[in-house]
GUMAR-450122 format. One record per residue (C-alpha): residue number from 1; x, y, z. Coordinates in Angstrom, 2 decimals. Layout:
REM GUMAR-450122
<sepa><k>NUM</k><u>X</u><v>Y</v><w>Z</w></sepa>
...
END
This chain:
REM GUMAR-450122
<sepa><k>1</k><u>0.00</u><v>0.00</v><w>0.00</w></sepa>
<sepa><k>2</k><u>1.30</u><v>3.44</v><w>-0.89</w></sepa>
<sepa><k>3</k><u>-0.19</u><v>6.14</v><w>1.29</w></sepa>
<sepa><k>4</k><u>-0.16</u><v>9.63</v><w>-0.15</w></sepa>
<sepa><k>5</k><u>-2.50</u><v>12.58</v><w>-0.38</w></sepa>
<sepa><k>6</k><u>-1.88</u><v>12.90</v><w>-4.11</w></sepa>
<sepa><k>7</k><u>-2.52</u><v>10.26</v><w>-6.73</w></sepa>
<sepa><k>8</k><u>0.48</u><v>7.97</v><w>-7.17</w></sepa>
<sepa><k>9</k><u>1.47</u><v>6.01</v><w>-10.20</w></sepa>
<sepa><k>10</k><u>1.79</u><v>2.28</v><w>-9.82</w></sepa>
<sepa><k>11</k><u>5.11</u><v>1.49</v><w>-8.24</w></sepa>
<sepa><k>12</k><u>6.51</u><v>-1.94</v><w>-7.64</w></sepa>
<sepa><k>13</k><u>8.24</u><v>-2.74</v><w>-4.40</w></sepa>
<sepa><k>14</k><u>10.52</u><v>-5.74</v><w>-4.30</w></sepa>
<sepa><k>15</k><u>12.09</u><v>-7.50</v><w>-1.38</w></sepa>
<sepa><k>16</k><u>14.71</u><v>-10.17</v><w>-2.00</w></sepa>
<sepa><k>17</k><u>13.72</u><v>-10.22</v><w>-5.65</w></sepa>
<sepa><k>18</k><u>10.03</u><v>-10.85</v><w>-4.85</w></sepa>
<sepa><k>19</k><u>7.35</u><v>-8.31</v><w>-5.74</w></sepa>
<sepa><k>20</k><u>5.34</u><v>-7.18</v><w>-2.71</w></sepa>
<sepa><k>21</k><u>1.59</u><v>-7.28</v><w>-3.33</w></sepa>
<sepa><k>22</k><u>-0.18</u><v>-3.92</v><w>-3.21</w></sepa>
<sepa><k>23</k><u>-3.35</u><v>-3.96</v><w>-1.13</w></sepa>
<sepa><k>24</k><u>-6.12</u><v>-1.44</v><w>-0.63</w></sepa>
<sepa><k>25</k><u>-6.47</u><v>-2.04</v><w>3.11</w></sepa>
<sepa><k>26</k><u>-4.78</u><v>-3.94</v><w>5.93</w></sepa>
<sepa><k>27</k><u>-4.93</u><v>-4.33</v><w>9.70</w></sepa>
<sepa><k>28</k><u>-1.87</u><v>-2.96</v><w>11.51</w></sepa>
<sepa><k>29</k><u>-1.64</u><v>-3.41</v><w>15.30</w></sepa>
<sepa><k>30</k><u>-5.41</u><v>-3.84</v><w>15.51</w></sepa>
<sepa><k>31</k><u>-6.27</u><v>-0.73</v><w>13.46</w></sepa>
<sepa><k>32</k><u>-7.47</u><v>-0.73</v><w>9.86</w></sepa>
<sepa><k>33</k><u>-5.50</u><v>1.37</v><w>7.39</w></sepa>
<sepa><k>34</k><u>-6.51</u><v>1.99</v><w>3.79</w></sepa>
<sepa><k>35</k><u>-5.11</u><v>3.84</v><w>0.79</w></sepa>
<sepa><k>36</k><u>-7.81</u><v>6.55</v><w>0.80</w></sepa>
<sepa><k>37</k><u>-7.26</u><v>7.55</v><w>4.46</w></sepa>
<sepa><k>38</k><u>-10.92</u><v>6.66</v><w>5.07</w></sepa>
<sepa><k>39</k><u>-11.53</u><v>6.15</v><w>8.79</w></sepa>
<sepa><k>40</k><u>-15.03</u><v>4.66</v><w>8.49</w></sepa>
<sepa><k>41</k><u>-13.77</u><v>1.06</v><w>8.45</w></sepa>
<sepa><k>42</k><u>-11.74</u><v>1.69</v><w>11.62</w></sepa>
<sepa><k>43</k><u>-14.72</u><v>3.30</v><w>13.36</w></sepa>
<sepa><k>44</k><u>-17.00</u><v>0.39</v><w>12.42</w></sepa>
<sepa><k>45</k><u>-14.40</u><v>-2.06</v><w>13.74</w></sepa>
<sepa><k>46</k><u>-14.22</u><v>-0.21</v><w>17.08</w></sepa>
<sepa><k>47</k><u>-18.03</u><v>-0.11</v><w>17.36</w></sepa>
<sepa><k>48</k><u>-18.18</u><v>-3.87</v><w>16.77</w></sepa>
<sepa><k>49</k><u>-15.60</u><v>-4.45</v><w>19.52</w></sepa>
<sepa><k>50</k><u>-17.52</u><v>-2.16</v><w>21.85</w></sepa>
<sepa><k>51</k><u>-20.78</u><v>-4.00</v><w>21.26</w></sepa>
<sepa><k>52</k><u>-19.07</u><v>-7.30</v><w>21.98</w></sepa>
<sepa><k>53</k><u>-17.52</u><v>-5.93</v><w>25.15</w></sepa>
<sepa><k>54</k><u>-20.91</u><v>-4.66</v><w>26.37</w></sepa>
<sepa><k>55</k><u>-22.71</u><v>-7.94</v><w>25.93</w></sepa>
<sepa><k>56</k><u>-23.79</u><v>-8.97</v><w>29.41</w></sepa>
<sepa><k>57</k><u>-25.13</u><v>-12.48</v><w>29.82</w></sepa>
<sepa><k>58</k><u>-27.67</u><v>-13.55</v><w>32.41</w></sepa>
<sepa><k>59</k><u>-25.06</u><v>-15.32</v><w>34.60</w></sepa>
<sepa><k>60</k><u>-22.91</u><v>-12.16</v><w>34.53</w></sepa>
<sepa><k>61</k><u>-25.88</u><v>-10.05</v><w>35.58</w></sepa>
<sepa><k>62</k><u>-26.66</u><v>-12.42</v><w>38.46</w></sepa>
<sepa><k>63</k><u>-23.04</u><v>-12.16</v><w>39.68</w></sepa>
<sepa><k>64</k><u>-23.15</u><v>-8.37</v><w>39.46</w></sepa>
<sepa><k>65</k><u>-26.40</u><v>-8.25</v><w>41.42</w></sepa>
<sepa><k>66</k><u>-24.96</u><v>-10.64</v><w>44.02</w></sepa>
<sepa><k>67</k><u>-21.94</u><v>-8.35</v><w>44.36</w></sepa>
<sepa><k>68</k><u>-24.25</u><v>-5.36</v><w>44.81</w></sepa>
<sepa><k>69</k><u>-26.12</u><v>-7.08</v><w>47.64</w></sepa>
<sepa><k>70</k><u>-22.80</u><v>-8.20</v><w>49.20</w></sepa>
<sepa><k>71</k><u>-21.65</u><v>-4.56</v><w>49.26</w></sepa>
<sepa><k>72</k><u>-24.92</u><v>-3.47</v><w>50.89</w></sepa>
<sepa><k>73</k><u>-24.55</u><v>-6.20</v><w>53.52</w></sepa>
<sepa><k>74</k><u>-21.00</u><v>-4.96</v><w>54.25</w></sepa>
<sepa><k>75</k><u>-22.30</u><v>-1.40</v><w>54.63</w></sepa>
<sepa><k>76</k><u>-24.94</u><v>-2.59</v><w>57.12</w></sepa>
<sepa><k>77</k><u>-22.43</u><v>-4.88</v><w>58.94</w></sepa>
<sepa><k>78</k><u>-24.62</u><v>-7.92</v><w>58.33</w></sepa>
<sepa><k>79</k><u>-22.74</u><v>-11.16</v><w>58.87</w></sepa>
<sepa><k>80</k><u>-23.03</u><v>-13.98</v><w>56.38</w></sepa>
<sepa><k>81</k><u>-24.40</u><v>-16.21</v><w>59.14</w></sepa>
<sepa><k>82</k><u>-27.35</u><v>-13.87</v><w>59.79</w></sepa>
<sepa><k>83</k><u>-30.39</u><v>-15.07</v><w>57.90</w></sepa>
<sepa><k>84</k><u>-31.56</u><v>-11.82</v><w>56.35</w></sepa>
<sepa><k>85</k><u>-33.13</u><v>-11.81</v><w>52.89</w></sepa>
<sepa><k>86</k><u>-31.90</u><v>-9.63</v><w>50.08</w></sepa>
<sepa><k>87</k><u>-35.23</u><v>-7.82</v><w>50.06</w></sepa>
<sepa><k>88</k><u>-34.78</u><v>-6.96</v><w>53.75</w></sepa>
<sepa><k>89</k><u>-31.28</u><v>-5.61</v><w>53.05</w></sepa>
<sepa><k>90</k><u>-32.67</u><v>-3.40</v><w>50.28</w></sepa>
<sepa><k>91</k><u>-35.56</u><v>-2.28</v><w>52.53</w></sepa>
<sepa><k>92</k><u>-33.15</u><v>-1.29</v><w>55.33</w></sepa>
<sepa><k>93</k><u>-31.18</u><v>0.87</v><w>52.93</w></sepa>
<sepa><k>94</k><u>-34.28</u><v>2.22</v><w>51.21</w></sepa>
<sepa><k>95</k><u>-32.92</u><v>1.08</v><w>47.87</w></sepa>
<sepa><k>96</k><u>-33.74</u><v>-1.10</v><w>44.91</w></sepa>
<sepa><k>97</k><u>-31.32</u><v>-3.16</v><w>42.87</w></sepa>
<sepa><k>98</k><u>-29.46</u><v>-0.46</v><w>40.99</w></sepa>
<sepa><k>99</k><u>-26.64</u><v>-2.12</v><w>39.09</w></sepa>
<sepa><k>100</k><u>-28.75</u><v>-3.77</v><w>36.38</w></sepa>
<sepa><k>101</k><u>-30.80</u><v>-0.59</v><w>35.93</w></sepa>
<sepa><k>102</k><u>-27.63</u><v>1.54</v><w>35.62</w></sepa>
<sepa><k>103</k><u>-26.06</u><v>-0.81</v><w>33.06</w></sepa>
<sepa><k>104</k><u>-29.23</u><v>-0.92</v><w>30.94</w></sepa>
<sepa><k>105</k><u>-29.62</u><v>2.86</v><w>31.11</w></sepa>
<sepa><k>106</k><u>-25.98</u><v>3.43</v><w>30.09</w></sepa>
<sepa><k>107</k><u>-26.20</u><v>0.97</v><w>27.19</w></sepa>
<sepa><k>108</k><u>-29.39</u><v>2.64</v><w>25.96</w></sepa>
<sepa><k>109</k><u>-27.77</u><v>6.07</v><w>26.17</w></sepa>
<sepa><k>110</k><u>-24.71</u><v>4.89</v><w>24.21</w></sepa>
<sepa><k>111</k><u>-26.84</u><v>3.25</v><w>21.53</w></sepa>
<sepa><k>112</k><u>-29.03</u><v>6.36</v><w>21.14</w></sepa>
<sepa><k>113</k><u>-25.92</u><v>8.54</v><w>20.79</w></sepa>
<sepa><k>114</k><u>-24.41</u><v>6.15</v><w>18.25</w></sepa>
<sepa><k>115</k><u>-27.63</u><v>5.96</v><w>16.21</w></sepa>
<sepa><k>116</k><u>-28.00</u><v>9.75</v><w>16.18</w></sepa>
<sepa><k>117</k><u>-24.63</u><v>10.19</v><w>14.48</w></sepa>
END
């Protein structure tokens, strides 16, 4: 690939008497580069990675919610041997489960911003 802001004539590059193939695009260190300096392919690649990273499965969500309740129990100094339900812990703090709501709200906000562009 020859990268230049002005139109280039075909040039052959050889290495050890072998001609190097000219390509229109390639991935270098995880980023897409192309001959036209078009960044749209790179942006689409990053969006795809972001979507994959934000995929939260049901088991993940259960672990996050369990962590949230564990933190609330620590705040209230409730021992693990005390038989107090999660609903009672939330009632004592005057809270509802927030972590799943916050994640869903953030994902929705990101998707709305991305779709508006």
